[in-house]
C-alpha positions in Angstrom: 0.0 -0.3 0.0 2.8 2.3 1.0 4.4 1.7 -2.5 1.3 2.6 -4.4 1.0 5.7 -2.7 4.7 6.7 -3.1 4.7 6.0 -6.8 1.2 7.9 -7.3 2.9 10.9 -5.1 5.9 10.7 -7.2 4.1 10.9 -10.7 1.8 13.6 -9.2 4.7 15.5 -8.4 7.1 15.1 -11.5 3.7 15.3 -14.0 3.1 18.7 -12.8 6.0 20.7 -13.4 6.2 23.4 -15.3 5.4 23.8 -19.2 8.4 24.0 -21.5 6.5 26.7 -23.6 4.5 30.0 -23.1 2.8 31.4 -26.1 1.3 34.6 -26.6 0.7 37.2 -28.8 -0.3 40.8 -28.9 -2.6 42.3 -31.4 -1.1 45.4 -33.4 -3.9 45.5 -36.0 -7.6 45.5 -35.5 -8.3 44.0 -39.0 -9.5 40.4 -39.0 -7.5 37.7 -40.8 -8.9 34.3 -41.7 -7.1 31.8 -39.4 -4.4 29.2 -40.8 -5.4 25.8 -40.5 -1.8 24.2 -40.9 1.5 25.7 -39.8 3.0 24.6 -43.1 0.6 27.6 -44.3 2.8 30.3 -42.3 6.6 30.9 -43.8 9.6 31.8 -41.9 11.1 34.8 -43.7 14.1 35.9 -43.0 14.3 39.1 -45.0 10.8 40.5 -46.4 11.5 41.5 -49.7 7.7 42.4 -50.5 5.2 44.6 -48.7 3.6 43.5 -45.9 1.6 44.4 -42.9 2.4 43.3 -39.4 -0.7 42.0 -37.6 0.7 40.9 -34.2 3.7 40.3 -32.3 4.2 36.6 -31.3 6.4 35.6 -28.2 7.4 31.9 -26.9 9.2 31.9 -23.6 10.9 28.4 -23.4 13.7 26.9 -21.7 17.1 28.2 -22.8 18.2 25.1 -24.3 15.6 24.8 -26.7 16.7 25.4 -30.1 15.2 27.9 -32.3 14.0 24.9 -34.7 11.7 23.6 -32.0 10.6 27.0 -31.2 9.6 28.0 -34.9 6.5 25.7 -35.2 5.1 27.6 -31.8 5.7 31.1 -33.2 3.9 29.8 -36.6 1.1 28.0 -35.0 0.2 30.9 -33.2 0.6 33.5 -36.0 -1.2 31.2 -38.0 -4.1 31.1 -35.6 -4.1 35.0 -35.8 -4.2 34.7 -39.6 -0.6 35.8 -40.7 0.8 34.5 -43.7 4.4 34.6 -42.3 6.6 35.2 -39.4 9.9 37.6 -39.9 12.2 39.3 -37.5 12.7 36.0 -35.2 14.7 37.8 -32.0 15.6 35.5 -28.8 17.3 37.0 -25.6 17.9 35.2 -22.2 16.7 36.7 -19.2 18.1 39.0 -16.3 21.8 38.2 -15.4 22.1 34.8 -17.7 22.4 36.7 -20.8 26.0 36.4 -19.9 26.5 32.8 -20.2 26.2 30.1 -23.0 23.1 27.8 -22.8 24.4 24.4 -21.3 23.4 21.1 -22.3 23.6 19.8 -18.8 21.0 20.8 -16.0 23.0 23.5 -14.7 21.1 26.3 -16.1 18.4 24.2 -18.0 15.4 26.2 -16.5 16.7 29.6 -17.1 14.1 31.0 -19.8 14.6 32.7 -23.1 12.2 34.6 -24.8 11.9 34.2 -28.4 10.0 37.3 -30.3 8.6 37.6 -33.9 6.3 39.8 -36.0 3.6 37.8 -37.7 2.6 39.1 -40.7 0.2 39.5 -43.9 1.2 40.4 -47.4 -0.4 43.4 -49.1 
């Protein structure tokens, strides 16, 4: 009985940890755009070479050790829900004093947070 109770308590404590991703957005446009049904419909563009309108700023906060290729789908998903055609101007910054230290692959600073922001845009 004690081992079953311990196992349940162990699972409850370790499964209730923090989420890896915190996703949010801030609208910068009052217009309505039809949401995308697939994140593949939202492009990631490093340099924009045609006219566009910014509709939102999308933010993903995650553990600092998460690479950009793991964060991009989250940025694109949020932008797609807002109706964006693409995301651009992706920026990342570690929080507070940890900006000075390189990310480590070990648990030493695995839980330090990093924030990625991107412009959600629609083509004109």
